[in-house]
C-alpha positions in Angstrom: 0.0 0.0 0.0 1.5 3.4 -1.0 1.5 6.3 1.4 -1.2 8.1 -0.7 -3.5 5.1 -0.3 -3.3 5.0 3.5 -5.9 6.7 5.5 -5.0 10.0 7.2 -5.5 8.4 10.6 -3.1 5.6 9.8 -0.5 8.0 8.5 -0.8 10.1 11.6 -0.4 7.1 13.9 2.6 6.0 12.0 4.1 9.4 12.2 3.6 9.7 16.0 5.3 6.2 16.3 8.2 7.4 14.2 8.6 10.4 16.5 8.7 8.2 19.6 11.3 6.0 17.9 13.4 9.0 17.4 13.3 9.6 21.1 10.8 12.5 20.9 8.5 12.2 23.9 7.9 15.6 25.4 4.2 15.7 26.1 3.3 19.1 24.8 5.3 18.7 21.6 3.7 15.3 20.9 0.2 16.7 21.5 0.9 19.6 19.1 2.2 17.3 16.4 -0.9 15.2 16.7 -3.4 18.0 16.8 -2.1 20.6 14.3 -3.6 19.6 10.9 -0.5 19.3 8.6 -2.7 18.8 5.6 -3.9 22.4 5.9 -0.3 23.6 5.4 0.7 21.8 2.2 -0.3 22.3 -1.4 -3.5 20.4 -2.4 -1.6 17.9 -4.6 0.4 16.8 -1.6 -2.5 16.4 0.9 -2.7 12.7 0.5 0.8 12.3 1.9 0.7 15.3 4.3 1.2 13.0 7.3 4.2 11.2 5.9 7.6 12.1 7.4 8.6 14.1 4.3 9.7 17.6 3.5 7.4 18.9 0.8 7.6 21.9 -1.6 5.6 25.1 -1.1 5.4 28.4 -2.9 8.4 30.6 -3.6 10.9 27.7 -3.9 10.6 27.0 -0.2 9.7 23.8 1.7 7.7 22.6 4.7 10.1 20.6 6.9 9.6 16.9 7.6 7.6 16.4 10.8 10.4 14.7 12.7 12.6 17.7 12.2 9.8 20.1 13.3 9.4 18.0 16.4 13.1 17.9 17.1 13.5 21.6 16.8 10.4 22.3 18.9 11.5 20.0 21.7 15.0 21.5 21.7 13.5 24.9 22.5 12.1 23.6 25.8 8.9 25.7 25.3 6.5 26.7 27.9 3.2 28.6 27.9 4.9 31.8 29.3 7.5 32.0 26.6 7.6 34.6 23.8 9.1 33.1 20.6 10.7 34.6 17.5 10.5 32.4 14.4 12.7 33.4 11.5 11.1 31.9 8.3 7.4 31.4 8.4 7.0 29.4 5.3 3.6 27.6 5.2 3.0 28.4 8.9 3.1 24.8 10.0 6.1 25.2 12.4 4.5 28.5 13.5 1.3 26.6 14.4 3.2 24.0 16.4 5.1 26.7 18.4 1.8 28.7 19.0 0.2 25.5 20.4 2.7 25.6 23.2 4.1 29.1 23.7 2.3 32.2 24.9 3.1 34.4 21.9 4.9 33.9 18.6 6.4 36.6 16.3 7.2 35.0 12.9 9.2 36.7 10.1 8.9 35.9 6.4 10.7 37.6 3.5 8.1 36.5 0.9 4.8 38.4 1.2 3.0 35.6 -0.7 4.0 33.1 2.0 3.4 35.5 4.9 -0.2 36.3 3.7 -1.2 32.7 3.1 0.3 31.6 6.4 -1.6 34.3 8.3 -4.8 33.2 6.6 -4.2 29.6 7.5 -3.4 30.3 11.1 -6.5 32.6 11.4 -8.7 29.9 9.9 -7.6 27.5 12.6 -8.3 30.0 15.4 -4.6 30.5 16.2 -4.6 34.0 17.6 -1.3 34.3 19.5 0.8 34.8 16.4 2.1 38.0 14.7 3.2 37.4 11.1 5.5 40.1 9.7 7.2 40.6 6.3 10.8 41.3 7.2 14.4 40.5 6.7 14.9 37.7 9.2 18.5 38.5 9.8 17.4 41.7 11.6 15.0 39.9 13.9 12.2 41.9 15.5 13.9 44.4 17.8 10.6 46.1 18.5 9.3 43.0 20.3 12.6 41.8 21.9 13.8 40.2 24.0 12.5 36.8 23.2 12.7 33.7 25.4 13.1 31.5 22.4 14.3 32.0 18.8 14.0 29.5 16.0 15.6 29.7 12.6 13.9 27.6 9.9 16.5 28.3 7.2 20.2 27.5 7.1 22.8 30.1 8.0 26.6 29.9 7.9 26.6 31.7 11.2 23.7 33.1 13.3 23.2 36.8 12.7 24.4 38.8 15.7 21.2 40.7 15.9 19.3 37.5 16.8 21.6 36.7 19.7 21.2 40.3 20.9 17.4 39.8 20.9 17.6 36.6 23.0 16.7 37.0 26.6 19.1 35.9 29.4 18.5 32.2 29.9 16.9 32.0 26.5 17.4 29.3 23.8 18.1 29.8 20.1 17.9 26.8 17.7 19.2 27.1 14.1 20.6 25.0 11.3 24.2 26.2 10.9 26.4 25.3 8.0 26.9 25.7 4.2 23.8 26.8 2.3 24.2 24.0 -0.2 24.5 20.7 1.6 24.1 19.5 5.1 24.1 21.6 8.3 24.3 21.0 12.0 21.2 21.7 14.0 22.6 23.8 16.8 21.2 24.9 20.2 22.5 28.0 22.0 21.5 28.9 25.5 22.4 32.4 26.7 23.9 32.5 30.2 25.9 34.8 32.4 29.1 33.2 31.1 28.1 33.6 27.4 26.6 31.1 25.0 26.3 27.4 25.9 26.4 25.5 22.6 25.2 22.0 21.7 25.0 20.0 18.4 21.7 18.2 17.9 22.4 16.4 14.7 22.6 16.8 10.9 19.8 18.5 9.0 19.3 19.9 5.5 17.5 23.2 5.1 17.1 25.8 2.3 19.4 28.8 2.9 18.3 32.0 4.6 18.1 34.7 1.9 18.9 38.3 2.6 16.4 41.2 2.4 12.7 41.2 1.7 11.5 39.7 -1.7 10.6 42.4 -4.1 8.4 40.4 -6.4 6.9 37.6 -4.3 
């Protein structure tokens, strides 16, 4: 039986099992992964396989990350309901919805207005009201709303832009794919402490590169 022939409930159950096999067990993250309807964040042609553990293409040459990576990044943030979160790279809004299911408030930045507008509509249609979607250059962060308890980059950078570390609250966590734009990156977690940044590698990932500026056409 192909993935497209399996029922959505079966695909969802298999995905949750895959997450547990990867060691992802944090209760709030698992609940968000189960409850946020991923099929609402993919293109219609891919809805039959929306719950498979696959990265899928979206508009503007971007992708929606595979669910195991979304869960890994979310768990690495150690999110709680009191946290304010900055997400750099809204994309389809799927990761945004996962974050908003756990955190108190999410500011998400997207350089493509097409993606930002469609993500905002999706989130609103699902009744997710604790998200602010902004069209902006993600490298600059959102200084008007800083500091943030948690910051998540959903596109690869060769090094984290200094402005983002400056907007991270003391004790805060930043998670980002760091490495060459074409190829494999390390998923890195940084915790800001009194002695500086505590750094930890979480594994290899592959993300599209973070692009500079705000898109003029799209």
